[in-house]
C-alpha positions as CSV (number, residue, x, y, z in Angstrom):
1,X,168.9,120.6,159.7
2,X,166.3,118.0,160.1
3,X,162.7,117.8,158.1
4,X,160.0,116.8,160.5
5,X,157.0,116.0,158.4
6,X,153.6,115.9,159.8
7,X,151.8,114.0,157.3
8,X,152.6,112.0,154.1
9,X,150.5,111.7,151.1
10,X,150.2,107.9,149.3
11,X,149.5,107.7,145.5
12,X,146.2,106.3,146.5
13,X,143.4,106.3,144.0
14,X,140.8,109.3,145.9
15,X,137.5,110.2,144.6
16,X,136.8,112.8,141.4
17,X,133.9,115.3,141.9
18,X,131.9,115.3,138.8
19,X,129.5,117.6,137.9
20,X,125.9,117.1,138.4
21,X,124.8,116.9,134.9
22,X,127.4,113.8,134.5
23,X,125.1,111.6,136.0
24,X,122.2,110.8,133.7
25,X,119.9,108.7,135.3
26,X,118.6,107.9,139.1
27,X,119.4,103.8,139.7
28,X,119.0,103.9,143.8
29,X,116.0,104.2,145.7
30,X,116.8,106.4,148.6
31,X,116.2,105.8,152.3
32,X,113.3,108.2,152.4
33,X,111.6,106.1,150.3
34,X,108.0,104.9,151.0
35,X,109.3,101.2,153.2
36,X,109.1,99.0,151.5
37,X,108.1,95.1,152.3
38,X,110.9,92.6,153.8
39,X,110.6,88.9,153.4
40,X,109.6,87.5,156.6
41,X,109.6,90.3,158.2
42,X,105.7,90.2,159.1
43,X,105.4,86.5,159.9
44,X,107.7,84.4,162.6
45,X,106.7,80.9,160.9
46,X,104.8,79.9,157.7
47,X,102.1,77.0,157.3
48,X,104.4,75.3,154.6
49,X,107.7,75.8,155.7
50,X,106.9,76.4,160.1
51,X,110.2,78.9,161.4
52,X,111.7,78.8,158.1
53,X,109.2,80.8,157.6
54,X,109.5,80.1,153.5
55,X,106.7,79.7,151.5
56,X,103.2,80.1,151.9
57,X,100.8,80.8,154.8
58,X,98.0,82.9,156.0
59,X,97.1,87.1,155.3
60,X,94.4,89.6,156.1
61,X,92.1,90.5,154.3
62,X,93.4,93.9,152.4
63,X,96.6,93.0,152.1
64,X,96.0,92.4,148.5
65,X,93.3,94.9,146.3
66,X,91.4,91.8,145.1
67,X,87.5,92.6,145.9
68,X,85.4,89.1,144.0
69,X,85.9,88.1,146.4
70,X,88.7,89.2,149.2
71,X,91.4,87.2,149.7
72,X,92.3,86.5,153.2
73,X,91.2,86.3,157.1
74,X,88.5,88.8,158.7
75,X,90.5,91.4,160.7
76,X,92.3,90.6,163.8
77,X,90.1,90.4,166.9
78,X,86.9,89.7,164.5
79,X,84.6,86.9,165.5
80,X,82.8,84.3,162.2
81,X,81.1,82.0,162.1
82,X,81.3,78.4,160.5
83,X,80.3,78.0,156.8
84,X,79.7,74.8,157.8
85,X,78.1,74.9,161.0
86,X,76.4,77.7,162.1
87,X,76.3,76.9,166.0
88,X,80.0,77.0,165.8
89,X,81.2,80.9,166.4
90,X,85.3,81.4,167.4
91,X,87.2,85.0,167.8
92,X,90.3,85.5,166.2
93,X,93.4,86.7,167.9
94,X,93.6,90.3,168.7
95,X,96.2,90.9,166.5
96,X,98.4,90.1,163.6
97,X,101.1,91.8,164.5
98,X,102.3,89.8,167.4
99,X,101.8,85.5,167.2
100,X,98.3,85.1,166.9
101,X,98.0,80.9,166.7
102,X,99.7,78.5,168.6
103,X,102.0,76.1,166.2
104,X,103.0,72.3,166.3
105,X,105.4,70.0,164.3
106,X,107.9,67.6,165.0
107,X,110.5,70.9,165.5
108,X,110.6,73.4,166.9
109,X,106.7,73.1,168.1
110,X,107.3,70.1,169.8
111,X,107.2,71.5,173.7
112,X,103.3,71.4,175.5
113,X,101.6,74.8,174.8
114,X,98.9,76.5,176.4
115,X,95.6,78.2,176.0
116,X,95.2,80.0,178.9
117,X,91.8,80.8,179.6
118,X,91.2,84.9,180.2
119,X,88.0,83.7,182.3
120,X,87.4,80.2,183.7
121,X,84.1,78.9,181.5
122,X,82.5,75.7,182.3
123,X,81.6,73.9,179.0
124,X,81.0,70.4,178.0
125,X,82.7,70.7,175.3
126,X,85.4,72.5,173.8
127,X,86.2,73.5,169.8
128,X,89.7,74.1,168.4
129,X,90.1,76.4,164.8
130,X,92.1,74.8,163.5
131,X,94.5,74.1,159.9
132,X,97.7,71.9,158.7
133,X,99.8,72.2,156.2
134,X,101.5,69.6,154.5
135,X,99.3,67.1,155.8
136,X,98.9,68.2,159.4
137,X,99.6,66.8,162.9
138,X,97.9,64.6,165.5
139,X,98.2,66.6,168.9
140,X,97.2,65.3,172.1
141,X,95.2,67.9,174.4
142,X,94.8,68.2,178.4
143,X,92.0,70.5,180.1
144,X,93.2,71.6,183.1
145,X,89.8,72.7,185.3
146,X,89.5,75.0,188.6
147,X,89.1,72.3,190.9
148,X,93.0,70.8,190.1
149,X,91.2,67.9,187.8
150,X,92.3,67.4,183.9
151,X,91.2,65.1,180.9
152,X,93.3,63.6,178.3
153,X,93.1,63.5,174.8
154,X,94.0,62.7,171.2
155,X,93.2,64.9,168.1
156,X,94.4,65.9,164.3
157,X,94.0,68.7,162.0
158,X,92.8,68.8,158.2
159,X,95.2,70.0,155.6
160,X,94.6,73.8,155.3
161,X,93.5,72.3,151.0
162,X,90.4,70.7,150.3
163,X,89.6,69.3,153.5
164,X,85.5,68.6,154.1
165,X,83.5,71.4,156.4
166,X,85.3,74.2,156.3
167,X,84.7,76.8,158.7
168,X,86.4,79.7,156.9
169,X,87.4,80.0,153.2
170,X,90.3,82.2,152.8
171,X,90.5,82.1,149.2
172,X,94.0,83.0,148.9
173,X,96.9,82.7,150.6
174,X,100.4,84.7,150.6
175,X,104.0,84.2,150.1
176,X,105.9,84.9,153.0
177,X,109.2,86.1,152.1
178,X,107.9,87.0,148.1
179,X,104.3,88.0,148.8
180,X,102.7,86.7,146.1
181,X,99.1,86.0,146.6
182,X,98.6,82.4,145.5
183,X,95.4,80.0,145.0
184,X,93.6,83.4,144.4
185,X,89.6,82.3,144.3
186,X,90.2,78.7,144.7
187,X,88.2,77.8,147.6
188,X,91.3,77.3,149.6
189,X,93.0,77.5,151.6
190,X,90.7,76.3,154.5
191,X,90.4,76.4,158.1
192,X,88.3,73.9,160.4
193,X,86.2,73.0,163.2
194,X,88.1,70.0,165.5
195,X,85.9,69.4,168.7
196,X,86.9,67.8,171.8
197,X,84.3,66.3,174.8
198,X,85.0,67.4,177.9
199,X,83.5,65.4,180.8
200,X,84.0,67.7,184.0
201,X,80.7,70.4,183.1
202,X,80.9,71.4,187.3
203,X,84.4,73.2,187.2
204,X,85.4,75.8,184.9
205,X,88.0,75.0,182.3
206,X,90.9,77.4,183.4
207,X,93.6,76.3,180.2
208,X,94.3,73.9,177.3
209,X,97.4,72.4,176.5
210,X,98.6,71.1,173.4
211,X,101.2,68.7,172.4
212,X,102.9,67.4,168.8
213,X,102.0,63.7,169.1
214,X,103.1,62.9,165.0
215,X,102.6,63.3,161.9
216,X,103.8,63.4,157.8
217,X,107.8,64.7,157.4
218,X,107.2,68.1,156.9
219,X,104.0,68.9,158.6
220,X,102.7,71.5,160.7
221,X,99.5,72.5,162.7
222,X,98.0,75.9,163.9
223,X,95.0,76.1,166.2
224,X,94.1,79.5,166.0
225,X,90.7,79.4,168.5
226,X,88.9,78.0,170.7
227,X,85.2,77.8,171.5
228,X,83.0,76.4,174.0
229,X,79.7,74.8,174.5
230,X,78.2,75.3,177.7
231,X,76.4,72.6,179.8
232,X,72.9,71.3,178.0
233,X,74.1,72.9,174.8
234,X,74.1,75.4,172.3
235,X,76.1,77.4,171.1
236,X,79.5,77.1,171.0
237,X,81.0,81.3,171.6
238,X,84.4,82.6,171.8
239,X,86.3,82.1,174.2
240,X,89.0,85.0,174.9
241,X,92.5,83.2,175.1
242,X,95.7,84.1,175.8
243,X,99.4,81.3,175.1
244,X,100.0,82.4,171.0
245,X,103.3,81.0,170.1
246,X,103.6,81.9,166.4
247,X,102.8,84.6,164.6
248,X,102.1,83.0,161.1
249,X,99.4,85.5,159.8
250,X,101.2,88.9,157.2
251,X,98.8,91.6,158.7
252,X,97.2,93.9,156.1
253,X,98.6,97.2,157.1
254,X,102.3,95.5,155.6
255,X,100.5,96.1,152.2
256,X,102.4,98.6,150.4
257,X,100.5,100.7,147.8
258,X,103.2,103.7,146.7
259,X,104.1,104.0,143.5
260,X,108.2,102.7,143.3
261,X,109.5,103.7,140.2
262,X,108.7,107.0,141.5
263,X,112.0,107.1,143.4
264,X,113.8,106.0,140.5
265,X,114.4,107.3,136.7
266,X,116.2,103.6,135.6
267,X,116.9,100.2,137.2
268,X,119.3,97.4,136.4
269,X,116.7,94.7,135.2
270,X,114.6,96.8,133.4
271,X,116.6,100.3,132.3
272,X,114.6,102.7,131.1
273,X,111.7,101.0,131.4
274,X,111.7,101.5,135.2
275,X,111.0,97.3,136.2
276,X,112.4,95.2,138.2
277,X,115.2,95.6,140.6
278,X,117.6,98.1,141.5
279,X,119.4,99.4,144.0
280,X,118.5,101.2,147.2
281,X,120.5,103.3,150.5
282,X,121.3,102.2,153.2
283,X,119.0,102.8,155.9
284,X,116.4,102.0,153.4
285,X,115.2,98.7,155.0
286,X,114.9,99.0,158.5
287,X,115.4,95.5,159.6
288,X,118.9,95.2,157.5
289,X,120.2,98.5,157.8
290,X,123.7,97.8,156.7
291,X,122.3,96.2,153.4
292,X,122.5,98.5,150.0
293,X,125.2,101.1,148.4
294,X,126.2,103.7,150.8
295,X,124.8,106.8,151.8
296,X,124.7,109.8,149.1
297,X,127.8,111.7,149.1
298,X,129.4,109.1,151.7
299,X,132.9,108.0,150.7
300,X,133.2,104.2,149.5
301,X,137.2,102.2,150.3
302,X,136.6,99.2,148.0
303,X,136.8,95.6,150.0
304,X,139.0,94.2,147.1
305,X,141.2,97.3,146.7
306,X,141.7,99.5,149.4
307,X,143.3,101.8,147.7
308,X,140.6,102.8,145.8
309,X,138.3,105.1,147.3
310,X,135.1,106.8,145.7
311,X,132.6,109.2,146.6
312,X,128.7,108.3,146.1
313,X,126.7,110.8,144.0
314,X,125.6,113.6,146.2
315,X,122.2,112.5,146.4
316,X,120.2,109.5,145.6
317,X,116.5,111.7,145.1
318,X,118.2,113.1,142.0
319,X,120.6,111.0,139.3
320,X,123.6,109.0,140.3
321,X,124.3,106.7,138.0
322,X,126.6,107.2,134.7
323,X,124.2,105.2,132.8
324,X,124.9,103.4,129.2
325,X,123.0,101.0,126.9
326,X,122.4,99.6,123.6
327,X,119.4,102.3,122.8
328,X,121.2,105.0,124.7
329,X,125.2,104.2,124.4
330,X,127.0,107.0,124.3
331,X,127.6,109.5,127.7
332,X,130.2,112.3,128.9
333,X,130.9,113.4,132.1
334,X,132.7,116.1,133.6
335,X,135.3,116.5,136.4
336,X,134.2,119.3,138.3
337,X,138.0,120.3,138.5
338,X,140.4,118.8,136.1
339,X,143.7,117.9,137.0
340,X,146.5,115.2,135.8
341,X,146.2,112.1,136.3
342,X,148.4,109.3,136.1
343,X,145.3,106.3,136.7
344,X,141.4,106.4,136.7
345,X,139.2,103.8,138.0
346,X,135.5,103.0,137.2
347,X,133.4,102.2,140.1
348,X,130.8,100.1,137.9
349,X,128.7,97.3,137.8
350,X,126.4,96.0,134.6
351,X,122.9,93.8,134.3
352,X,122.0,91.1,132.0
353,X,125.5,90.0,131.4
354,X,128.6,91.5,131.3
355,X,129.5,94.6,129.1
356,X,132.5,96.1,127.2
357,X,133.2,99.4,128.1
358,X,134.5,102.2,125.9
359,X,136.2,105.1,127.0
360,X,137.6,108.5,125.5
361,X,139.2,110.6,128.0
362,X,139.3,113.8,127.4
363,X,142.6,116.1,128.4
364,X,142.7,120.6,128.7
365,X,145.5,120.3,125.8
366,X,142.7,119.4,123.3
367,X,144.1,115.6,123.0
368,X,142.4,112.1,123.9
369,X,143.3,109.1,124.6
370,X,141.1,105.9,124.9
371,X,140.7,102.6,126.5
372,X,137.8,100.2,127.6
373,X,137.2,97.9,130.4
374,X,135.1,95.0,130.8
375,X,132.2,95.4,133.5
376,X,130.5,92.7,135.8
377,X,127.2,91.9,136.0
378,X,125.6,92.7,139.3
379,X,125.3,89.2,140.5
380,X,127.9,86.7,141.0
381,X,131.4,88.9,140.1
382,X,134.4,88.8,141.4
383,X,136.1,90.5,142.6
384,X,134.2,92.8,144.2
385,X,134.5,96.3,145.3
386,X,131.6,96.2,147.6
387,X,128.5,94.0,148.1
388,X,125.1,95.5,148.8
389,X,123.2,92.4,150.2
390,X,120.2,93.4,149.3
391,X,117.9,94.9,146.1
392,X,114.0,96.4,145.7
393,X,111.9,95.0,142.6
394,X,110.2,98.6,141.5
395,X,107.2,96.3,140.5
396,X,106.0,95.2,144.0
397,X,107.8,97.5,146.7
398,X,109.8,94.4,148.0
399,X,113.7,93.8,149.1
400,X,115.1,90.9,148.1
401,X,118.4,89.1,148.2
402,X,119.3,90.1,151.4
403,X,122.7,88.7,152.6
404,X,123.5,86.7,149.8
405,X,126.3,88.4,149.2
406,X,125.0,90.2,146.0
407,X,124.6,92.5,143.9
408,X,128.2,93.6,143.3
409,X,129.8,97.0,142.4
410,X,132.9,96.5,140.8
411,X,136.1,98.5,139.7
412,X,138.2,98.7,136.4
413,X,140.9,100.8,136.5
414,X,143.5,101.8,133.8
415,X,147.1,103.8,134.0
416,X,146.6,107.1,131.1
417,X,149.3,108.3,129.1
418,X,149.1,112.0,129.2
419,X,149.9,112.6,132.9
420,X,151.1,116.3,131.9
421,X,147.4,117.7,130.6
422,X,144.3,117.8,133.2
423,X,141.9,115.8,132.1
424,X,138.3,117.9,131.9
425,X,135.9,114.5,131.5
426,X,135.5,111.1,129.4
427,X,132.9,109.8,127.2
428,X,131.8,106.5,128.2
429,X,130.2,103.7,125.8
430,X,127.9,100.2,125.8
431,X,129.8,98.5,123.3
432,X,129.2,95.7,121.0
433,X,132.4,94.3,121.7
434,X,132.1,90.5,122.9
435,X,128.7,90.2,122.0
436,X,126.8,91.8,124.7
437,X,123.0,91.1,125.3
438,X,121.2,93.6,123.8
439,X,119.4,94.5,126.9
440,X,122.2,94.5,128.5
441,X,123.2,97.9,130.7
442,X,125.7,99.4,132.6
443,X,125.9,102.0,135.7
444,X,129.1,103.6,136.8
445,X,128.8,105.1,140.0
446,X,131.7,106.9,141.1
447,X,135.4,107.8,139.5
448,X,138.6,108.3,141.0
449,X,142.3,108.3,140.3
450,X,145.6,108.8,141.0
451,X,147.0,112.6,140.8
452,X,150.3,113.1,138.5
453,X,153.2,114.5,139.7
454,X,154.1,114.7,143.5
455,X,151.7,115.8,146.5
456,X,152.4,118.5,149.4
457,X,154.0,117.7,152.5
458,X,153.9,119.1,155.3
459,X,156.8,120.5,157.8
460,X,156.6,121.4,161.0
461,X,157.4,124.7,162.5
462,X,161.0,123.9,163.6
463,X,161.4,122.3,160.5
464,X,161.5,126.2,158.5
465,X,165.1,128.4,159.5
466,X,164.7,131.5,157.7
467,X,162.7,134.1,156.8
468,X,163.3,134.7,153.6
469,X,160.0,136.5,152.2
470,X,158.7,140.0,152.7
471,X,155.3,139.6,153.4
472,X,152.1,141.6,151.9
473,X,151.5,143.3,154.7
474,X,154.5,145.0,154.9
475,X,153.8,149.0,154.6
476,X,156.3,152.2,154.3
477,X,158.1,153.4,155.9
478,X,160.6,150.5,154.8
479,X,163.0,149.5,157.9
480,X,166.0,147.6,156.5
481,X,165.5,143.8,156.5
482,X,163.0,144.3,159.2
483,X,161.0,141.7,157.6
484,X,163.2,139.3,157.0
485,X,165.6,137.3,158.5
486,X,167.6,136.2,155.8
487,X,168.0,137.1,151.3
488,X,168.6,135.8,148.3
489,X,171.2,138.1,147.4
490,X,173.0,138.0,151.1
491,X,171.8,135.5,153.0
492,X,172.1,136.5,156.9
493,X,173.7,139.6,155.7
494,X,170.0,140.3,154.6
495,X,171.1,142.9,152.1
496,X,170.2,143.0,148.1
497,X,167.3,141.2,146.8
498,X,164.7,138.8,148.0
499,X,161.0,137.7,147.7
500,X,158.3,139.3,147.9
501,X,154.5,138.2,149.2
502,X,151.9,138.8,145.7
503,X,150.0,141.9,146.7
504,X,152.9,143.7,148.2
505,X,152.7,146.0,145.1
506,X,149.5,147.9,144.7
507,X,150.5,148.6,141.4
508,X,151.5,144.5,139.9
509,X,149.5,142.7,142.6
510,X,150.4,139.3,140.9
511,X,153.9,140.1,141.6
512,X,155.4,137.4,144.2
513,X,154.8,134.4,145.7
514,X,151.6,133.0,146.6
515,X,150.0,134.0,149.6
516,X,151.3,131.6,152.2
517,X,150.0,127.9,152.9
518,X,148.7,128.1,149.3
519,X,148.8,124.7,147.3
520,X,150.7,125.3,144.1
521,X,150.8,123.4,140.8
522,X,152.4,122.9,137.8
523,X,154.3,126.3,138.4
524,X,156.3,128.4,135.9
525,X,158.5,131.1,136.9
526,X,159.1,133.6,133.6
527,X,161.7,135.1,133.5
528,X,161.4,139.5,134.5
529,X,159.7,141.1,131.7
530,X,161.2,144.1,129.7
531,X,159.5,146.6,131.0
532,X,160.8,146.3,134.7
533,X,163.5,148.6,135.0
534,X,165.0,147.3,137.9
535,X,164.2,144.0,140.4
536,X,163.2,145.8,143.2
537,X,159.2,145.6,141.5
538,X,159.8,141.5,141.6
539,X,162.2,140.8,144.4
540,X,161.7,144.3,146.7
541,X,165.3,145.6,147.7
542,X,165.8,145.5,151.2
543,X,168.0,148.9,151.1
544,X,168.2,151.6,148.4
């Protein structure tokens, strides 16, 4: 006879379900929480570092709540009058969520970039609203007229700090990555007027080309608006243009004012103070959807030990971690379905240094066994079971360390001595072994284990060659041999006694084998009790 196995269960670390009260802290921001600030997501270039989009740049008024003075540029589309020259007026780009300036530098903004006039305008002079980072650049300009003629020249932009005769002072700037308010109420940064003469006053200007010429290393120039002076003089009035090549302004609407601490009860950085950085769920950062912890309730397969699987807490809007620190060093967890295990593994991470974690396992038979494992700091430890590639600062709502290889989860596994009695839970403790920092803390996010004993194997139907069990649905009148093809007493003669299914005898429904398809664990068959007068109660006599 050949046995055909439909599937075989290997001895792997499988998820262990914990009771809800095992989780004592919420350290994960759920993906449905108020969206965060994402470094570099609101600009394509910065004044400090161009397309690297790092360092400081411009910000729209209203992003920061400071009121005296209000830092930032006027709202998109606003017309301003120069602080130094009252006859110079400029209109900012219509949106700060799109390109809002022409940027020039030694690379990559070295091409010819063109402001195209929406309405061709006759002018005797043009004025650029401009500024420079790291000293600014010298650049060429070419004026195009409707009659096909051109005029050329060279000019430059002053540095955005401390230049003379500012047209507008923002009283602060923003870090494009960290969104801090820098140089608040300092008289900087500044935009300036830069005038050029137009000699052809008989033909309307249709466009102006701008191209980088030279600069000190690391310099960048922006031109944010153009104004024109009509022949005969008067004000420099705003000219509506297209052709912006860079977004260098963080819009006010990007600001977040939500109290992010409402989404957690503790953090990795600040513990129960719930400050600093902590975990977030995948999908929370729309621009980086694969960063963060796996979705609540999902199965995490270790990237280090691929036979180790863990199930994340069922919700990130509720407690989702087993948390301990020096102030609350002991926590108890309970297994929802106690079972015997030969080994356990804990998905864990520490903050402010590695910690030696103590574990006391509780067995159903009343025995205990102890073990310890050394956790790893959530940054840079090896080997990692999972890399989140991002975290959220609860203080300001800014995500950081995106795709950096941090923060990390680790796994610690150890064998059990008692593999017979089911494990009902454990005490997990922050310990002073190894002299950890008093401000350190650890979380366990999931537990997995290797079940002791043998796993069921499913056989194909054709593997079975005899029916030796009388099903519980068999009803009087009894038909000798009508429910089996063989018996335990006489084989294919199908006489004498054999097995029956539980529920066959109404007087004692517990008698017999478990229902068809049932999985059984640690079964012991007891001898016939003394009160039984014949085996027929237990084995069902086929022939009377």
